[in-house]
KOLVO-516738 format. One line per field, with one value per residue: x, y negated, z of N, C-alpha, C in turn; chain. Coordinates in pm, 1 decimal. Layout:
N
n.x: [X	...]
n.y: [Y	...]
n.z: [Z	...]
ca.x: [X	...]
ca.y: [Y	...]
ca.z: [Z	...]
c.x: [X	...]
c.y: [Y	...]
c.z: [Z	...]
cadena: [A	...]
end
This chain:
252
n.x: [82.6	192.6	387.8	229.3	101.9	316.8	398.8	174.0	172.0	412.4	356.9	161.3	307.4	487.7	316.5	226.3	469.1	524.1	312.8	372.0	617.4	538.0	373.3	564.5	708.2	526.9	396.9	325.1	1.7	-156.7	-426.5	-497.1	-588.0	-618.3	-545.2	-317.5	-133.8	120.0	273.9	279.9	402.1	652.7	764.5	750.2	970.1	1191.3	1093.6	1068.2	1334.0	1447.4	1303.0	1296.8	1074.5	831.0	596.6	266.0	55.5	-267.0	-450.9	-717.1	-1032.3	-1144.7	-1409.8	-1454.5	-1275.2	-1385.6	-1612.7	-1483.3	-1369.2	-1599.2	-1684.3	-1516.0	-1238.7	-899.4	-664.6	-381.8	-312.5	-503.3	-560.0	-706.2	-956.1	-1045.7	-1312.1	-1380.3	-1218.7	-1340.8	-1586.3	-1509.2	-1399.6	-1626.0	-1754.4	-1626.2	-1383.2	-1129.8	-855.3	-865.1	-691.3	-613.1	-675.7	-422.5	-343.5	-232.4	-199.7	-318.4	-492.4	-551.8	-825.4	-780.3	-714.5	-643.3	-476.4	-422.6	-83.1	99.5	-122.8	-330.9	-337.3	-605.0	-721.5	-785.2	-799.1	-994.1	-1341.4	-1502.7	-1327.1	-1283.9	-1542.7	-1581.2	-1382.3	-1477.9	-1719.0	-1629.9	-1487.9	-1463.5	-1533.1	-1562.7	-1394.4	-1409.3	-1371.8	-1643.1	-1694.1	-1524.5	-1354.5	-1357.1	-1576.0	-1834.2	-1755.6	-1687.9	-1927.4	-2085.1	-1952.1	-1992.5	-2263.8	-2284.4	-2166.9	-2360.3	-2379.1	-2439.6	-2617.6	-2528.7	-2265.8	-2319.2	-2420.4	-2200.9	-2020.1	-1784.1	-1806.3	-1608.6	-1498.3	-1295.1	-987.2	-783.4	-905.0	-1032.9	-816.5	-718.0	-914.1	-862.8	-609.2	-669.8	-800.4	-1066.8	-1172.7	-1124.8	-1066.2	-948.8	-1059.2	-962.4	-790.4	-499.0	-279.7	-320.2	-310.1	-51.3	137.1	36.0	70.0	131.2	-21.3	-73.1	-60.9	-286.6	-366.5	-473.7	-823.6	-1008.4	-975.7	-1227.1	-1351.4	-1199.2	-1125.7	-1026.8	-911.6	-869.7	-639.9	-598.5	-447.5	-485.8	-477.3	-562.4	-822.1	-788.7	-520.6	-227.9	18.3	25.7	219.4	404.4	242.0	183.7	438.9	487.2	294.4	398.9	631.2	530.1	461.0	689.7	966.7	1132.0	957.2	806.9	903.9	876.9	607.8	513.6	619.5	461.6	220.6	73.4	-26.1	61.1]
n.y: [121.7	-124.7	-149.9	-175.4	-416.9	-583.1	-562.4	-676.0	-939.7	-1021.7	-1000.6	-1197.0	-1429.5	-1417.3	-1455.2	-1716.9	-1848.7	-1797.3	-1930.5	-2191.8	-2224.8	-2201.2	-2428.4	-2625.7	-2602.1	-2632.0	-2861.4	-3204.7	-3296.2	-3543.3	-3766.2	-4040.3	-4382.9	-4535.6	-4797.8	-4822.5	-4672.2	-4710.8	-4814.1	-4610.2	-4409.8	-4522.5	-4504.5	-4240.9	-4068.1	-4143.4	-4071.7	-3793.6	-3726.4	-3797.5	-3648.4	-3393.7	-3274.0	-3197.0	-3393.4	-3395.5	-3566.3	-3673.8	-3887.0	-4133.2	-4318.4	-4499.4	-4450.4	-4219.3	-4048.4	-4025.1	-3871.3	-3639.8	-3548.2	-3497.1	-3284.5	-3092.3	-3117.1	-3062.1	-3213.6	-3387.2	-3650.9	-3939.4	-4203.8	-4502.3	-4755.5	-4962.2	-4936.5	-4692.4	-4522.4	-4548.3	-4428.3	-4161.4	-4101.9	-4117.2	-3898.9	-3700.7	-3607.6	-3701.1	-3748.9	-3860.9	-4068.2	-4417.4	-4580.0	-4679.2	-4986.9	-5060.3	-5255.8	-5528.2	-5619.8	-5866.2	-5939.6	-5960.0	-6090.6	-5946.1	-5922.6	-5791.1	-5720.4	-5981.3	-6107.4	-6408.0	-6596.2	-6679.0	-6971.6	-6952.3	-7076.8	-7224.6	-7219.0	-7301.8	-7269.3	-6990.0	-6902.3	-6992.0	-6842.0	-6581.5	-6595.5	-6644.0	-6419.6	-6118.6	-5877.1	-5762.9	-5569.3	-5339.3	-5129.1	-4928.6	-4778.6	-4875.2	-5020.5	-5294.7	-5369.3	-5465.3	-5726.0	-5843.9	-5831.3	-5994.7	-6235.3	-6302.0	-6341.9	-6564.6	-6747.1	-6773.6	-6624.2	-6360.1	-6195.6	-6246.6	-6145.9	-5884.2	-5782.3	-5740.0	-5599.8	-5350.6	-5086.2	-4863.4	-4537.5	-4564.0	-4755.4	-4695.7	-4607.9	-4840.3	-5004.2	-4877.5	-4946.7	-5214.0	-5205.9	-5074.1	-5266.5	-5298.1	-5453.8	-5789.1	-5893.4	-5771.6	-5685.5	-5629.0	-5489.1	-5671.4	-5516.3	-5303.2	-5403.5	-5513.4	-5288.2	-5169.9	-5024.0	-5211.7	-5424.4	-5759.3	-5968.7	-6223.4	-6376.9	-6418.9	-6423.3	-6737.5	-6947.4	-6980.5	-6747.2	-6555.2	-6229.6	-5992.1	-5656.9	-5421.9	-5173.9	-4862.2	-4602.4	-4268.0	-3978.6	-3647.0	-3447.0	-3176.7	-3148.3	-2971.6	-3017.0	-3246.0	-3418.8	-3457.6	-3582.4	-3815.6	-3925.3	-3974.5	-4175.1	-4370.1	-4431.0	-4575.3	-4817.0	-4927.5	-5157.0	-5151.4	-5092.2	-5313.7	-5524.9	-5374.8	-5328.5	-5587.0	-5625.2	-5452.2	-5579.2	-5607.9	-5732.3	-5808.8]
n.z: [-1.3	86.8	-106.1	-329.8	-273.4	-268.6	-536.6	-661.7	-563.9	-669.6	-941.5	-972.8	-910.3	-1120.9	-1337.2	-1289.3	-1312.5	-1579.1	-1702.9	-1623.8	-1754.3	-2018.8	-2037.8	-2008.7	-2246.4	-2449.2	-2688.5	-2606.4	-2624.5	-2804.4	-2863.3	-3057.0	-3124.7	-3446.7	-3432.4	-3275.7	-3400.5	-3546.6	-3344.6	-3147.9	-3306.3	-3338.5	-3084.3	-2991.3	-3082.0	-2910.9	-2660.6	-2697.5	-2726.6	-2482.1	-2299.5	-2390.1	-2483.2	-2727.4	-2914.4	-3021.1	-3227.3	-3302.7	-3509.8	-3530.2	-3565.4	-3279.9	-3205.3	-3347.3	-3218.4	-2966.8	-3024.7	-3115.6	-2877.1	-2730.0	-2875.2	-2798.2	-2841.2	-2757.7	-2540.3	-2401.5	-2356.5	-2395.0	-2607.5	-2678.2	-2751.5	-2470.3	-2413.2	-2528.1	-2379.2	-2132.8	-2189.4	-2238.6	-1993.3	-1827.7	-1916.7	-1789.4	-1887.3	-1831.0	-1599.1	-1255.3	-1243.7	-1271.9	-1580.7	-1821.0	-1945.6	-2267.6	-2465.3	-2674.9	-2974.3	-3223.4	-3449.5	-3794.0	-4129.1	-4441.9	-4764.2	-5095.3	-5176.3	-5313.0	-5410.8	-5421.1	-5123.5	-4933.8	-4760.1	-4418.0	-4180.5	-4048.0	-3955.0	-4169.4	-4388.6	-4380.6	-4428.6	-4692.9	-4819.9	-4785.8	-4926.3	-5184.5	-5242.6	-5437.7	-5320.7	-4984.3	-4743.7	-4472.6	-4180.2	-4129.7	-3906.6	-3724.0	-3432.2	-3446.6	-3593.2	-3479.1	-3397.2	-3640.3	-3785.9	-3623.3	-3652.8	-3927.6	-3913.6	-3746.4	-3915.7	-4101.9	-4332.2	-4345.4	-4501.9	-4761.4	-4752.2	-4685.0	-4918.9	-5072.4	-4926.9	-4851.4	-4670.8	-4495.4	-4386.4	-4148.8	-4128.0	-4310.1	-4546.0	-4617.5	-4662.2	-4886.9	-5069.5	-5114.4	-5224.4	-5456.8	-5591.5	-5560.3	-5361.5	-5240.2	-4990.4	-4683.0	-4367.3	-4052.1	-3761.9	-3671.6	-3608.4	-3770.6	-4023.6	-4064.0	-4095.7	-4321.8	-4637.9	-4932.1	-4856.7	-4742.7	-4459.6	-4404.7	-4187.7	-3843.5	-3738.2	-3727.5	-3434.3	-3301.7	-3357.4	-3258.1	-3162.7	-2954.6	-2940.0	-2700.2	-2602.7	-2428.9	-2229.6	-2106.3	-1891.5	-1979.7	-1836.6	-1855.1	-1903.1	-1992.8	-1881.9	-1664.4	-1553.8	-1759.1	-1938.6	-1800.9	-1794.3	-2064.0	-2113.9	-1943.6	-2084.3	-2289.2	-2183.0	-2093.0	-2035.2	-2253.7	-2451.1	-2500.9	-2694.6	-2932.2	-2934.2	-2992.4	-3244.6	-3387.4	-3415.1	-3183.5	-2858.6	-2516.6]
ca.x: [-0.6	279.2	453.5	130.4	81.5	436.9	393.6	66.3	220.8	515.9	293.0	94.1	415.8	540.7	218.4	229.3	594.0	511.7	221.2	447.4	718.0	468.1	330.6	683.9	759.4	422.9	398.9	226.3	-101.4	-211.7	-517.6	-482.4	-657.1	-539.6	-498.2	-183.6	-60.2	260.1	338.5	308.5	498.1	785.9	816.0	753.8	1104.9	1271.7	1037.7	1102.8	1477.9	1482.0	1229.6	1315.4	938.2	772.0	466.6	178.1	-42.7	-376.4	-504.0	-852.8	-1095.8	-1177.2	-1543.7	-1438.4	-1203.2	-1484.9	-1693.4	-1394.8	-1355.9	-1729.1	-1699.5	-1422.8	-1096.3	-810.1	-560.5	-313.8	-316.2	-607.1	-528.6	-812.6	-1004.8	-1083.5	-1452.5	-1377.8	-1158.1	-1446.9	-1686.8	-1452.1	-1387.4	-1763.6	-1793.0	-1547.5	-1271.8	-1002.7	-822.4	-907.5	-589.4	-657.7	-619.8	-313.6	-360.9	-111.8	-192.1	-436.5	-468.3	-655.1	-877.5	-726.5	-752.9	-534.6	-500.6	-326.4	44.7	116.1	-246.9	-341.5	-385.1	-702.6	-710.4	-885.1	-769.1	-1114.5	-1464.4	-1543.3	-1235.9	-1310.9	-1670.5	-1560.6	-1303.1	-1565.1	-1819.6	-1561.2	-1431.1	-1543.9	-1585.2	-1493.2	-1396.8	-1366.6	-1412.7	-1780.2	-1696.2	-1409.3	-1381.1	-1371.3	-1695.7	-1930.1	-1705.3	-1693.4	-2069.8	-2133.3	-1889.3	-2063.5	-2397.8	-2263.8	-2131.9	-2480.1	-2357.3	-2446.3	-2682.4	-2443.6	-2154.5	-2369.9	-2443.2	-2073.9	-1930.0	-1750.2	-1776.8	-1539.2	-1473.6	-1155.8	-917.5	-699.4	-982.7	-1057.6	-686.7	-710.2	-1005.4	-795.7	-495.2	-725.5	-856.9	-1213.1	-1208.2	-1020.3	-1029.4	-952.9	-1074.9	-937.1	-693.5	-366.5	-191.7	-342.6	-277.4	94.5	210.7	-37.7	141.2	69.5	-111.4	-7.5	-141.9	-316.5	-360.3	-584.7	-947.9	-1002.7	-987.3	-1362.9	-1397.0	-1096.3	-1181.1	-918.3	-949.5	-767.4	-615.8	-552.5	-410.7	-523.7	-437.0	-673.8	-853.4	-740.1	-383.2	-142.6	128.1	-8.8	338.3	458.3	147.7	203.0	570.2	472.0	223.2	493.9	725.3	461.1	446.2	819.6	1022.7	1189.9	847.5	741.1	935.2	823.2	465.9	486.7	652.5	353.5	99.3	-2.3	15.4	38.1]
ca.y: [0.7	-242.5	-157.9	-226.4	-554.5	-654.9	-570.9	-767.3	-1075.2	-1050.4	-1020.8	-1328.3	-1526.6	-1411.1	-1516.3	-1860.7	-1895.9	-1793.9	-2043.7	-2318.1	-2231.0	-2225.5	-2569.4	-2708.4	-2590.8	-2669.0	-3004.4	-3292.1	-3325.0	-3683.4	-3817.3	-4185.3	-4470.0	-4590.4	-4933.1	-4815.8	-4564.6	-4738.2	-4837.5	-4476.1	-4343.2	-4578.3	-4471.0	-4095.4	-4006.5	-4169.8	-3990.4	-3654.9	-3708.3	-3808.0	-3550.5	-3257.4	-3226.0	-3241.1	-3462.4	-3374.0	-3674.6	-3683.6	-4024.8	-4153.3	-4434.6	-4475.6	-4388.5	-4081.0	-3968.5	-3994.6	-3759.9	-3524.4	-3505.3	-3441.6	-3156.7	-2992.3	-3136.2	-3051.0	-3316.8	-3419.3	-3797.1	-4003.3	-4343.1	-4560.9	-4882.0	-4945.2	-4892.3	-4547.0	-4456.8	-4547.7	-4326.5	-4028.5	-4084.6	-4093.6	-3760.9	-3606.8	-3552.3	-3758.4	-3737.9	-3977.2	-4172.9	-4538.0	-4582.8	-4772.8	-5075.9	-5064.8	-5386.4	-5569.1	-5671.4	-5952.5	-5905.0	-6051.6	-6073.7	-5905.4	-5918.8	-5708.9	-5780.3	-6063.4	-6183.7	-6538.8	-6589.9	-6783.6	-7041.8	-6900.3	-7136.7	-7280.7	-7145.8	-7343.0	-7206.3	-6847.0	-6885.5	-7008.8	-6729.0	-6465.3	-6610.8	-6639.2	-6284.2	-6023.0	-5785.3	-5762.3	-5431.3	-5310.1	-4996.7	-4929.8	-4711.9	-4925.4	-5094.0	-5435.6	-5401.8	-5554.9	-5862.3	-5891.0	-5857.7	-6114.7	-6351.6	-6339.5	-6390.2	-6701.9	-6829.2	-6787.4	-6556.5	-6213.2	-6129.9	-6262.6	-6053.8	-5747.0	-5739.9	-5704.0	-5540.9	-5209.8	-5029.9	-4737.6	-4457.3	-4588.2	-4865.5	-4643.9	-4610.6	-4984.9	-5051.4	-4821.8	-5020.9	-5338.1	-5170.8	-5033.9	-5380.3	-5299.6	-5564.6	-5891.8	-5916.2	-5663.1	-5738.3	-5523.7	-5529.6	-5713.4	-5399.7	-5207.3	-5474.9	-5529.6	-5174.8	-5110.4	-5034.7	-5287.8	-5524.9	-5870.2	-6036.8	-6369.2	-6433.6	-6380.3	-6503.3	-6869.9	-6943.1	-6963.6	-6607.6	-6461.5	-6113.3	-5896.2	-5519.5	-5375.4	-5028.1	-4805.4	-4458.7	-4192.7	-3838.2	-3559.4	-3368.5	-3042.1	-3152.0	-2854.0	-3065.4	-3384.3	-3495.3	-3493.4	-3678.5	-3947.6	-3974.3	-4030.0	-4300.8	-4461.2	-4478.6	-4672.2	-4946.5	-4966.2	-5282.6	-5127.2	-5078.4	-5444.2	-5587.6	-5291.9	-5355.7	-5710.6	-5603.3	-5377.3	-5660.1	-5600.2	-5825.9	-5751.8]
ca.z: [1.6	91.9	-236.5	-424.2	-239.2	-313.5	-681.0	-698.3	-540.1	-770.0	-1073.9	-970.5	-919.1	-1256.2	-1423.9	-1268.6	-1370.2	-1723.5	-1739.0	-1607.4	-1860.2	-2141.0	-2037.2	-2025.1	-2383.3	-2542.0	-2717.7	-2540.8	-2727.3	-2789.8	-2964.5	-3045.5	-3218.5	-3557.9	-3399.3	-3213.4	-3467.4	-3574.2	-3215.4	-3092.8	-3391.1	-3317.3	-2951.0	-2967.5	-3092.9	-2792.8	-2554.5	-2725.2	-2705.6	-2338.5	-2221.2	-2445.4	-2513.9	-2852.7	-2903.6	-3137.7	-3226.3	-3400.3	-3510.1	-3585.6	-3507.2	-3138.1	-3199.5	-3393.9	-3116.3	-2860.4	-3078.4	-3114.9	-2736.7	-2694.7	-2944.7	-2740.5	-2877.5	-2642.9	-2541.9	-2274.7	-2345.2	-2474.5	-2632.0	-2757.5	-2691.9	-2328.1	-2410.4	-2559.5	-2263.6	-2029.5	-2231.9	-2218.9	-1848.5	-1772.9	-1955.6	-1706.1	-1961.3	-1785.8	-1457.3	-1178.7	-1249.7	-1343.3	-1717.6	-1838.0	-2058.5	-2347.4	-2531.1	-2745.9	-3110.2	-3275.8	-3577.4	-3892.2	-4269.4	-4527.3	-4907.5	-5169.5	-5190.1	-5433.8	-5437.6	-5358.2	-4986.7	-4907.3	-4633.0	-4324.8	-4049.1	-3985.8	-3987.1	-4305.1	-4481.9	-4380.1	-4492.6	-4834.4	-4867.8	-4790.3	-5031.4	-5312.5	-5266.0	-5513.6	-5221.7	-4854.6	-4692.4	-4334.3	-4130.5	-4079.4	-3779.3	-3647.2	-3308.7	-3472.2	-3676.1	-3413.9	-3398.1	-3777.2	-3821.0	-3546.4	-3712.8	-4049.6	-3876.9	-3698.6	-4032.0	-4180.9	-4462.0	-4321.9	-4615.3	-4879.4	-4737.9	-4683.6	-5056.8	-5137.6	-4826.7	-4873.3	-4540.5	-4511.7	-4269.2	-4108.4	-4195.7	-4418.9	-4668.4	-4650.0	-4719.4	-5022.3	-5159.6	-5150.6	-5310.7	-5583.7	-5655.1	-5543.4	-5270.0	-5228.3	-4850.7	-4579.3	-4229.9	-3951.2	-3661.0	-3720.9	-3587.2	-3881.1	-4148.1	-4079.7	-4153.4	-4434.7	-4763.6	-5038.4	-4800.8	-4672.8	-4360.2	-4426.1	-4055.1	-3755.6	-3755.8	-3663.0	-3291.7	-3248.8	-3385.5	-3206.7	-3092.9	-2925.6	-2904.8	-2603.8	-2604.2	-2303.0	-2229.5	-1984.8	-1887.5	-1992.5	-1719.2	-1878.1	-1954.6	-1957.6	-1795.8	-1632.8	-1528.6	-1888.2	-1995.6	-1733.4	-1834.9	-2196.2	-2100.5	-1885.1	-2185.5	-2378.9	-2117.9	-2041.6	-2082.5	-2384.9	-2549.9	-2526.6	-2822.6	-3040.5	-2931.3	-3061.2	-3384.8	-3450.6	-3419.7	-3057.4	-2750.6	-2382.4]
c.x: [86.8	350.1	358.8	108.6	198.8	438.9	288.9	109.6	327.2	459.2	225.9	194.0	470.7	444.9	219.7	357.1	586.5	421.6	291.1	549.0	654.9	425.4	447.0	731.5	653.7	431.7	294.9	128.4	-161.4	-313.1	-524.3	-551.9	-563.2	-480.0	-362.1	-94.5	87.4	338.9	376.3	412.2	639.9	847.3	825.5	892.1	1194.6	1223.0	1081.4	1249.9	1511.8	1418.8	1255.3	1177.9	894.2	636.1	390.4	65.5	-143.0	-440.6	-642.4	-905.8	-1132.9	-1312.2	-1535.9	-1372.3	-1297.7	-1571.0	-1612.8	-1387.2	-1488.0	-1749.9	-1596.4	-1277.0	-1013.5	-697.2	-502.4	-320.4	-420.2	-574.8	-631.0	-849.9	-1045.1	-1228.5	-1460.7	-1321.8	-1261.8	-1549.3	-1632.8	-1432.3	-1522.1	-1812.7	-1712.4	-1430.4	-1136.8	-980.5	-874.7	-805.7	-650.3	-600.8	-515.6	-334.0	-227.6	-92.6	-321.5	-401.5	-586.8	-706.8	-824.8	-774.5	-627.3	-575.9	-397.3	-197.6	56.8	-7.7	-245.4	-398.6	-481.5	-675.3	-822.8	-867.9	-883.7	-1234.3	-1510.6	-1459.4	-1262.0	-1441.9	-1656.1	-1482.9	-1390.6	-1664.5	-1755.6	-1504.9	-1522.9	-1609.8	-1502.3	-1505.2	-1348.0	-1419.4	-1552.6	-1793.5	-1581.1	-1449.2	-1409.8	-1502.8	-1796.6	-1887.0	-1719.6	-1837.5	-2124.3	-2073.3	-1960.7	-2203.8	-2387.3	-2231.3	-2252.0	-2471.6	-2369.3	-2509.4	-2595.1	-2326.6	-2200.4	-2385.8	-2315.3	-1972.2	-1908.3	-1710.0	-1723.7	-1525.0	-1322.0	-1088.1	-832.1	-777.4	-1011.7	-933.2	-679.8	-798.0	-941.3	-684.0	-548.5	-791.0	-1009.1	-1260.0	-1090.1	-972.8	-1047.9	-963.7	-1062.8	-839.4	-561.9	-266.8	-211.5	-306.6	-125.5	167.7	147.3	39.8	63.5	-20.8	-30.2	-110.1	-164.3	-307.8	-474.2	-709.5	-929.0	-1029.0	-1127.3	-1420.0	-1288.8	-1163.8	-1071.4	-979.2	-834.7	-762.6	-560.1	-522.2	-449.2	-486.9	-564.0	-695.9	-800.9	-599.6	-300.7	-29.4	103.6	112.4	403.1	369.7	167.3	335.7	563.1	402.9	317.3	591.3	662.9	443.2	578.4	865.4	1076.9	1080.2	787.8	776.0	881.2	675.4	433.1	514.9	537.8	217.9	12.4	55.3	-8.3	21.4]
c.y: [-125.4	-259.7	-217.8	-376.3	-638.2	-672.3	-672.2	-910.5	-1113.8	-1078.0	-1156.9	-1437.7	-1535.2	-1477.1	-1666.0	-1918.7	-1898.3	-1903.7	-2173.8	-2335.1	-2262.3	-2370.6	-2660.1	-2711.3	-2628.8	-2819.7	-3082.4	-3335.8	-3462.0	-3704.5	-3966.5	-4261.5	-4515.9	-4725.5	-4934.3	-4716.4	-4600.1	-4762.5	-4702.3	-4405.2	-4394.4	-4536.8	-4321.3	-4033.0	-4023.7	-4086.5	-3843.6	-3631.3	-3708.7	-3699.0	-3407.6	-3196.9	-3281.3	-3307.1	-3439.7	-3476.7	-3661.3	-3823.0	-4030.0	-4283.1	-4399.9	-4407.1	-4242.9	-3990.5	-3932.3	-3874.9	-3631.1	-3463.0	-3437.5	-3304.1	-3052.8	-3006.4	-3133.3	-3154.6	-3332.3	-3571.4	-3852.0	-4152.4	-4402.1	-4696.4	-4857.4	-4894.7	-4739.3	-4470.2	-4444.7	-4440.2	-4184.9	-3998.9	-4048.7	-3951.6	-3653.9	-3547.4	-3609.2	-3734.9	-3861.1	-4088.0	-4297.2	-4536.6	-4693.7	-4856.2	-5088.7	-5198.2	-5419.1	-5623.4	-5760.5	-5890.4	-6008.7	-6019.3	-6040.0	-5909.9	-5827.9	-5785.0	-5855.5	-6143.1	-6319.0	-6523.5	-6704.9	-6852.3	-6992.8	-6962.7	-7192.8	-7197.2	-7175.5	-7275.9	-7055.8	-6816.6	-6895.8	-6889.4	-6604.6	-6472.1	-6600.3	-6501.7	-6198.3	-5923.0	-5795.0	-5621.0	-5427.2	-5177.1	-5002.8	-4862.8	-4760.8	-5004.1	-5241.4	-5470.8	-5492.3	-5699.1	-5921.4	-5925.6	-5978.9	-6242.2	-6397.2	-6392.9	-6534.4	-6798.3	-6848.7	-6719.2	-6403.6	-6142.5	-6135.1	-6163.4	-5908.7	-5692.8	-5697.3	-5642.1	-5391.4	-5152.0	-4890.8	-4664.1	-4468.0	-4695.3	-4819.4	-4647.4	-4751.7	-5040.8	-5001.9	-4895.2	-5152.4	-5310.5	-5129.1	-5150.9	-5386.9	-5415.0	-5663.6	-5906.7	-5793.4	-5726.1	-5622.4	-5577.2	-5567.3	-5598.5	-5297.6	-5272.0	-5477.4	-5409.1	-5117.2	-5129.8	-5114.2	-5400.8	-5632.2	-5930.8	-6181.7	-6437.1	-6384.5	-6466.3	-6638.3	-6855.8	-6918.2	-6823.0	-6508.5	-6349.8	-6012.0	-5757.7	-5464.6	-5224.0	-4981.5	-4656.0	-4394.4	-4048.3	-3750.5	-3471.1	-3225.3	-3040.4	-3032.6	-2898.7	-3215.3	-3474.2	-3544.4	-3597.0	-3816.7	-4011.4	-4037.1	-4164.6	-4408.1	-4514.0	-4583.0	-4810.1	-4991.0	-5099.4	-5267.4	-5124.3	-5212.6	-5510.1	-5506.6	-5313.7	-5480.0	-5699.7	-5533.4	-5449.7	-5651.9	-5700.5	-5756.2	-5869.2]
c.z: [2.0	-43.2	-339.3	-403.1	-290.7	-465.9	-729.1	-680.4	-641.4	-905.1	-1083.6	-985.7	-1060.8	-1355.9	-1414.9	-1330.0	-1520.4	-1771.6	-1730.9	-1718.9	-1992.8	-2152.2	-2065.7	-2170.9	-2483.8	-2569.9	-2637.7	-2643.7	-2701.3	-2901.6	-2946.4	-3155.9	-3329.1	-3525.7	-3332.8	-3277.6	-3487.1	-3444.6	-3153.0	-3173.4	-3370.4	-3183.7	-2919.9	-2978.7	-2971.8	-2676.4	-2572.8	-2693.3	-2557.7	-2253.8	-2265.7	-2484.1	-2649.1	-2826.2	-3035.4	-3129.3	-3335.9	-3393.2	-3569.5	-3529.4	-3363.4	-3127.1	-3244.9	-3290.5	-3002.8	-2899.3	-3078.5	-2975.4	-2695.6	-2762.1	-2897.6	-2777.9	-2748.8	-2651.5	-2402.7	-2248.8	-2442.1	-2486.6	-2724.8	-2698.7	-2549.9	-2317.0	-2435.9	-2442.6	-2151.7	-2063.5	-2200.6	-2068.0	-1786.7	-1808.7	-1879.8	-1775.1	-1925.9	-1637.7	-1385.9	-1175.7	-1317.5	-1483.6	-1725.9	-1961.7	-2133.5	-2412.4	-2604.8	-2885.0	-3150.5	-3407.3	-3676.4	-4034.0	-4349.6	-4674.0	-4972.5	-5187.5	-5322.9	-5468.9	-5372.8	-5218.1	-4960.5	-4772.3	-4542.2	-4186.5	-3975.0	-4024.3	-4129.4	-4412.4	-4492.8	-4451.1	-4645.6	-4892.1	-4879.2	-4902.8	-5170.7	-5345.2	-5348.8	-5421.4	-5096.0	-4799.3	-4550.0	-4291.2	-4071.6	-3943.2	-3689.0	-3523.6	-3335.3	-3547.3	-3604.1	-3417.0	-3538.0	-3818.5	-3752.8	-3606.8	-3838.7	-4018.1	-3827.8	-3811.3	-4123.9	-4316.5	-4447.3	-4442.9	-4738.5	-4870.6	-4742.4	-4827.4	-5126.1	-5041.8	-4856.8	-4737.0	-4557.8	-4379.4	-4230.6	-4188.7	-4313.6	-4550.2	-4712.4	-4712.0	-4866.6	-5117.4	-5203.1	-5251.3	-5451.0	-5657.7	-5642.9	-5457.3	-5261.8	-5085.6	-4763.2	-4445.7	-4133.3	-3850.4	-3726.7	-3711.7	-3695.7	-4015.3	-4167.4	-4140.6	-4278.4	-4565.0	-4870.1	-4988.0	-4728.4	-4576.7	-4398.4	-4293.3	-3970.6	-3787.3	-3686.7	-3513.5	-3235.1	-3272.6	-3333.2	-3128.5	-3076.5	-2894.4	-2821.8	-2605.7	-2470.3	-2322.1	-2100.3	-2002.4	-1894.5	-1867.8	-1732.3	-1931.7	-1903.1	-1863.2	-1767.9	-1611.4	-1657.5	-1952.4	-1934.0	-1777.3	-1976.3	-2193.4	-2043.1	-1989.3	-2274.2	-2316.0	-2055.0	-2095.3	-2222.5	-2491.4	-2585.5	-2658.7	-2940.9	-3048.7	-3012.6	-3213.1	-3461.0	-3447.8	-3295.9	-2956.7	-2618.8	-2283.7]
cadena: [A	A	A	A	A	A	A	A	A	A	A	A	A	A	A	A	A	A	A	A	A	A	A	A	A	A	A	A	A	A	A	A	A	A	A	A	A	A	A	A	A	A	A	A	A	A	A	A	A	A	A	A	A	A	A	A	A	A	A	A	A	A	A	A	A	A	A	A	A	A	A	A	A	A	A	A	A	A	A	A	A	A	A	A	A	A	A	A	A	A	A	A	A	A	A	A	A	A	A	A	A	A	A	A	A	A	A	A	A	A	A	A	A	A	A	A	A	A	A	A	A	A	A	A	A	A	A	A	A	A	A	A	A	A	A	A	A	A	A	A	A	A	A	A	A	A	A	A	A	A	A	A	A	A	A	A	A	A	A	A	A	A	A	A	A	A	A	A	A	A	A	A	A	A	A	A	A	A	A	A	A	A	A	A	A	A	A	A	A	A	A	A	A	A	A	A	A	A	A	A	A	A	A	A	A	A	A	A	A	A	A	A	A	A	A	A	A	A	A	A	A	A	A	A	A	A	A	A	A	A	A	A	A	A	A	A	A	A	A	A	A	A	A	A	A	A	A	A	A	A	A	A]
end
């Protein structure tokens, strides 16, 4: 009996050790918003080098990521708008740790590289640019859409813009519409315009229409290695990360 008990205890210890070893070698799974894609991509290599852990990241719109989580997507770190983080937290998918604010991005306007850049510094100039554009495109499921729709309503051109608005699933498709010449103006987060191939930033929306989207990170309730997840989040808010954050069109 003692031998059996000893074997059983040993087997349990071995299983726990194997599970711990597996967690340590498995990649840290991250699901992140497109709004912080280039920022995360720039910092992941340094984390992987210092920690010896690989990181696997899946990107999408914040609203899409919330649906993915609700459908059972597994993750260690969740990075999205603060509103999306709150939704996922209320669904019981995050630890009780306070979420970590990474930064914020303004909504701006972009055009195809080499195209004429319209003046958008004032409400009147932005209104004229929107009315003169062949088409305007933005993500129909993006975090910035409510701000954009409200802006056009305040400008009194909601119906005019609606008739020529190309709403896409995600900013990447909206970017493609501008590159293809289907639309003149791209409206999305500055952090998505700056790295977009073939696109130039005209500038942020006029001050009266400024609308920042804030992004935060949190640890998944079912994280395989919560310590590794917290370490990764810590690297994203380190002093070394701040200048990279600004380069990618984000503010803190």
